[in-house]
Residue, then its C-alpha position, 0 to 999 in steps of 0.5 A: x472573071x474569077x471570084x476566087x480570093x487573092x489569098x486565104x488566111x488561117x489562124x494556126x496554133x503551133x505547139x512548142x517543144x522542150x526546152x520551154x518555160x510555158x506549160x500550156x497554150x501554143x505559139x499563135x500565128x496566121x498563115x496567108x496562103x496565095x490563091x496562085x502560089x509560085x513554085x516551089x511553094x515558099x514562105x516568109x516568116x514574119x516576126x515582131x519586136x519587143x512590144x509588138x504582135x503579129x499584126x503590128x506595123x507592116x506585118x499584116x499588110x506585107x502578108x497580103x502583098x506577098x500573096x498577090x499573083x505577081x509574087x504568089x508567096x505564103x507568109x506566116x506571122x506570129x506572136x512570140x511567146x509572152x506577146x499577143x495571143x501566144x502562150x505565157x512565159x512562166x519563167x521568172x527571167x522573162x522573154x529572154x532571147x533563148x525563148x525567142x530562139x525556141x519559138x523561131x525553131x518550133x515555127x520553122x519546123x512546123x511550116x517545113x514539116x506540117x505545111x511542107x513549105x520552103x522557108x524563103x526568108x525571115x522578116x523581123x522587126x527590131x528585137x525580132x531582127x536580132x533574134x532572127x539574124x542570130x538564130x540563122x547564124x547559130x542554128x539555121x544557116x540555110x535560110x537564103x534571105x534575111x530581112x531586118x527592119x529597125x534591128x539593133x547592131x550594137x546590142x549592148x546599147x539596149x542597156x542605155x535604152x532601158x535606163x531611160x525607163x529606170x536608172x536602177x533596173x539592174x539593182x531592182x531586178x527589172x523595170x516597169x514599162x507601159x507598152x502594147x504587149x498583149x494586144x493592148x497597152x498595159x504596165x508590164x514588169x520586164x525582168x533584168x535577166x531579159x534585158x541582159x540577154x538582149x545585150x549579149x549577142x555579137x552581131x558580127x556573127x552573122x558574117x559567118x553565114x554562107x556567101x549565098x545569103x542575101x540580107x536586106x536592111x530597112x530603117x527610118x531615118x528619124x529612128x530614135x530607138x535604134x541609131x541609124x548608125x547601126x544600119x551602116x554597121x550592118x552594111x559594112x559588115x556584110x558588103x555586097x550581100x547586103x541591101x540598105x534602104x532608108x525611109x526619110x522622116x520615118x521613126x522606129x515603127x515607120x511613122x511620122x508626123x506632119x510638122x504643120x498639121x500634127x497628123x500622123x503619117x504611115x510609111x509602112x506601105x513604103x516598107x512593104x513596097x521595098x520588101x516586095x520588090x527585093x524578094x521578087x523572083x527577078x531581084x533574087x535572080x539578079x542578086x544570085x547572078x551578080x554574086x555567082x559569076x566569080x571564083x575569087x578574082x577568076x570568072x566562073x565562066x570559061x571562054x572556050x571557043x566553039x563551046x557554049x555554057x562552059x563553066x566551073x561549078x565548084x567554089x560554092x560555100x556550104x552551110x558549114x563554112x567549107x567550099x566546093x573546090x574550084x578548078x576541078x568540076x567543070x560543065x559545058x554543052x557538047x564539045x563537038x564544035x570546039x576549035x583549036x583555040x578552045x582546045x588550048x583553053x581546055x588544056x590550060x584548064x588541066x581537064x583529064x576526062x570528059x564524060x559525055x552523057x549524050x546517046x550514040x544517035x546524038x553523037x553520030x548526028x552531031x559529031x564526036x570530038x578529039x582533044x589531045x590530053x583529054x580522055x572522052x568517056x562515053x556514059x549515055x544517060x539511059x544506057x543509049x536510050x532512044x533519043x529519036x525525033x519522037x522521043x525528043x518531041x515527048x520530052x519538049x511536050x512535057x517541058x512545055x507543061x512547066x515545072x511539073x513537066x520538068x520534074x517528070x523529065x528529071x526524075x527520069x534522068x535520075x533513073x536513067x542515069x544511074x550507070x552514067x552518074x555512078x561512073x562520074x562519082x567513081x572518078x571524083x572518089x578515085x581521082x581527086x586531082x584529075x579535073x573533069x568535064x561533064x556535058x551533054x548536048x545543051x549542058x543544061x538537063x542531064x548535066x544539070x541533074x548530075x551537077x546537082x547531085x554532086x553539089x548535094x553530096x558536097x553539102x551545098x544548100x538546095x536553094x543555091x543548087x536550084x539557082 
């Protein structure tokens, strides 16, 4: 048995950058690092709400759960400036939504550049959820998973909420409220400009995020701070990209009280369980497969008799809102076993050229196809690099090492495939109206590398390409 801890925690001070209304201090957060991280090393950034801090509600519990070996995920939970241990905000306007955006930007830059982690998801509560969702929509549409706990959809209703503390908050320029804002409950002045900034966002903007973005919303059914109806509005807006989970009896912070004994019940472990399951590798795989199998009403997978793994790899949306053209880029396993029926399907797909990445020895051993109307272009990866049984065994040995072995093999493909891949890119450049097929033997590795390069060039995000 190993005595190695499941995770290690480190408090980190993230420097903030301009524009900023703080002159000293930092954004303080806690990095929870798993002892056995998944690959690629991925982080979830956890954000609190209006009156919270980095260990509020479920944040600490969630960080520890994410680090368990079955998930192996890093997390970084931080205090927004003006809260917890982070720097004070010195602007008379208070903690406006723009200040939250600055903090999110600086934290994401730090975990990406300094910690070299892939941002897998943002997890945010209440006001933090509004900031996180709007930040993704406005500034960073590449984040693949967004988790909203008790977030407000109808942001203008924050004014009604504030009016319960002070009916004259606008005339007075703000209001006083007792909240646990700096790690303890105290009386805090909230400027009117802060409230007005929270009422401005149009949450409909998040619908512009790429179709590859997945959303999870978690609400307590006894929430009296944000109406449960707001959760329905998120669901209706986002359609099948969205998962909605309710926790019976739970309030805004996921607590309730036993009606008979008055004992406080903590439902935050349920929140952690929901998030952990939703963000697991298996659930992410299922969501991706469900959403990626169709190009509008047409199946991405083509039933070409005698050929495996034949599919259209166009149709993906880029973060800028454009789409890779469907019906032009086709990939498959070897076509040498294609039947007459399969040839008719290929002709209907209007493919004009097929780029065969197999070595000459593979072609001699497995056969060369002839499809009327389709020009076969033999562009072996590695200029007919030896694919003898010994070489194949070496590749398989590397692959057996897992992700590191595959990285070695794929880097070799990048180098060995320069000439072959150039020919394919030249066809795309010069013949934009002539659909092409790319294949090797299995249609997975050599073919996968060039398909990834094409999609990268077209601007598709790396998470979608990796999946």
